[in-house]
C-alpha positions as CSV (number, residue, x, y, z in Angstrom):
1,X,-13.0,54.9,26.8
2,X,-9.6,53.8,25.8
3,X,-6.5,55.7,26.4
4,X,-4.3,56.3,23.6
5,X,-0.9,54.4,22.9
6,X,1.9,55.6,25.0
7,X,4.1,54.7,22.5
8,X,2.0,55.9,19.5
9,X,2.6,55.8,16.0
10,X,6.2,56.1,14.1
11,X,5.2,58.6,11.3
12,X,6.0,61.9,12.5
13,X,4.5,65.4,10.9
14,X,5.8,69.0,11.2
15,X,2.8,71.3,12.4
16,X,3.1,74.8,11.1
17,X,1.3,77.9,11.7
18,X,-1.2,79.0,8.8
19,X,-0.4,82.8,9.4
20,X,3.2,83.1,9.9
21,X,4.6,79.5,8.8
22,X,6.7,79.1,11.5
23,X,7.0,75.4,13.2
24,X,5.2,74.7,15.9
25,X,5.3,71.0,16.8
26,X,6.9,67.8,15.5
27,X,4.0,65.2,16.3
28,X,3.3,61.5,16.2
29,X,0.3,61.3,14.3
30,X,-1.7,57.9,13.5
31,X,-4.1,57.6,10.6
32,X,-4.9,59.2,7.5
33,X,-7.7,61.7,8.8
34,X,-7.1,65.6,9.6
35,X,-5.3,66.8,12.4
36,X,-8.1,67.8,15.1
37,X,-6.2,67.1,18.8
38,X,-2.7,66.3,19.9
39,X,-1.9,64.5,22.8
40,X,0.7,65.9,24.8
41,X,2.6,62.2,25.5
42,X,2.8,62.0,21.6
43,X,4.6,65.4,20.8
44,X,8.4,64.7,20.1
45,X,9.4,68.3,19.6
46,X,7.8,71.7,21.1
47,X,9.0,74.6,19.3
48,X,6.5,77.1,21.2
49,X,7.2,78.9,24.6
50,X,3.5,78.5,25.8
51,X,1.2,76.0,24.8
52,X,-1.2,76.6,22.0
53,X,0.2,80.1,21.1
54,X,2.3,81.0,18.2
55,X,5.9,82.2,19.1
56,X,6.5,84.2,16.4
57,X,2.9,85.9,15.7
58,X,0.9,85.1,19.0
59,X,-1.8,83.5,17.2
60,X,-3.7,80.9,19.3
61,X,-3.9,77.7,17.7
62,X,-5.0,75.5,20.2
63,X,-6.5,75.0,23.6
64,X,-5.3,72.8,26.3
65,X,-8.0,70.2,27.2
66,X,-8.2,66.7,28.6
67,X,-9.3,64.1,26.1
68,X,-10.1,60.6,27.7
69,X,-8.5,61.5,30.5
70,X,-5.2,62.3,28.9
71,X,-3.8,65.9,28.5
72,X,-4.2,67.2,24.8
73,X,-4.2,70.0,22.7
74,X,-7.2,70.6,20.6
75,X,-6.5,72.5,17.3
76,X,-8.3,75.5,16.1
77,X,-9.9,74.8,12.7
78,X,-7.6,76.6,9.9
79,X,-4.8,77.8,12.3
80,X,-2.3,75.3,11.4
81,X,-1.0,73.3,8.6
82,X,0.6,69.8,8.4
83,X,3.2,68.5,6.2
């Protein structure tokens, strides 16, 4: 399978915890669909202390995994809000 572009899209989205509404990530997202995975190389700003865990409420919002051979965060459904 093809690897994602390193540069990625220009459009950035802010990702918030759905439980406590604190900002988790600023991410370069491509396409119109819902957020399912975040490639680590496309993350612009990371406001968390450990990957996949909200720093404010401690909720686990994503799991670290490899997708197409590239490190990524697999988002748990209903745990984050994208604006």
